[in-house]
C-alpha positions in Angstrom: 10.4 -64.4 83.9 11.0 -65.5 80.3 11.0 -69.2 79.5 13.0 -70.9 76.8 11.1 -72.9 74.3 12.3 -75.3 71.7 11.3 -74.9 68.1 12.3 -76.1 64.7 13.1 -73.8 61.8 13.5 -74.7 58.2 16.3 -72.4 56.9 18.0 -71.9 53.6 21.2 -74.0 53.8 23.5 -71.1 52.7 21.9 -68.8 55.3 22.4 -71.4 58.0 26.0 -71.9 57.1 26.7 -68.2 57.1 24.9 -67.8 60.5 27.0 -70.6 62.0 30.2 -69.0 60.5 29.3 -65.6 62.1 28.5 -67.3 65.4 31.9 -69.0 65.4 33.7 -65.7 64.5 31.9 -63.9 67.4 32.6 -66.9 69.7 28.9 -67.2 70.4 26.1 -69.7 69.7 23.8 -70.0 66.7 21.0 -69.6 69.3 22.4 -66.2 70.4 22.7 -65.0 66.8 19.0 -66.0 66.0 17.7 -64.5 69.2 19.6 -61.2 68.6 18.3 -61.0 65.0 14.7 -61.7 66.1 15.0 -59.2 68.8 16.2 -56.5 66.4 13.5 -57.4 63.9 10.7 -57.3 66.5 11.9 -54.3 68.6 13.9 -52.0 66.3 15.5 -48.9 67.8 12.8 -46.3 68.6 13.1 -42.8 67.1 13.6 -41.6 70.7 17.0 -43.4 70.6 18.0 -41.0 67.8 20.4 -38.3 69.3 19.8 -35.9 66.5 16.9 -36.5 64.1 18.3 -33.8 61.7 21.5 -35.8 61.2 20.6 -39.4 61.8 17.9 -41.8 60.5 16.9 -45.1 61.9 17.1 -47.9 59.2 14.7 -50.9 58.9 16.9 -52.9 61.2 17.0 -50.3 64.0 20.5 -49.1 63.0 21.3 -45.4 63.1 23.0 -43.9 60.0 23.8 -40.4 58.8 21.1 -39.0 56.6 22.1 -38.1 53.1 22.4 -34.4 52.8 22.2 -32.0 49.8 25.2 -30.3 51.2 28.2 -32.2 52.7 28.6 -32.4 56.4 31.6 -30.3 57.5 34.4 -32.6 58.8 34.6 -30.9 62.2 30.8 -31.2 62.7 30.9 -34.8 61.7 33.8 -35.4 64.2 31.8 -33.7 67.0 28.8 -36.0 66.2 31.0 -39.1 66.4 32.8 -38.0 69.5 29.4 -37.4 71.3 28.8 -41.1 71.0 31.9 -42.2 72.8 32.8 -42.0 76.5 36.2 -40.7 77.6 37.9 -44.1 77.5 36.8 -44.5 73.9 38.2 -41.1 73.1 41.5 -42.1 74.6 41.6 -45.3 72.4 40.8 -43.2 69.3 43.6 -40.7 70.2 46.1 -43.6 70.6 44.9 -45.2 67.3 45.4 -41.8 65.5 48.9 -41.5 67.0 48.0 -38.4 69.0 49.3 -39.9 72.3 
């Protein structure tokens, strides 16, 4: 069972203001923003979370991105890669957004 602990941080004023703005936009707390950022920094996504190591790379913050390629990724192959990441409800939303429904 994890216990909460109080601590004091000395943060750059501009960074703190920006973090509070982001928290307000997301309708969450500054504490949640800081905890999420620390968690991502301490436990970045493992390479095992990478669905296709030939296409994706895990960045320093644990975020997957397409690898730069010498040859461009064909649009249909890129679309299939994106579609694999969504469940059927997401696909329906995408179809509606694209005016296909």
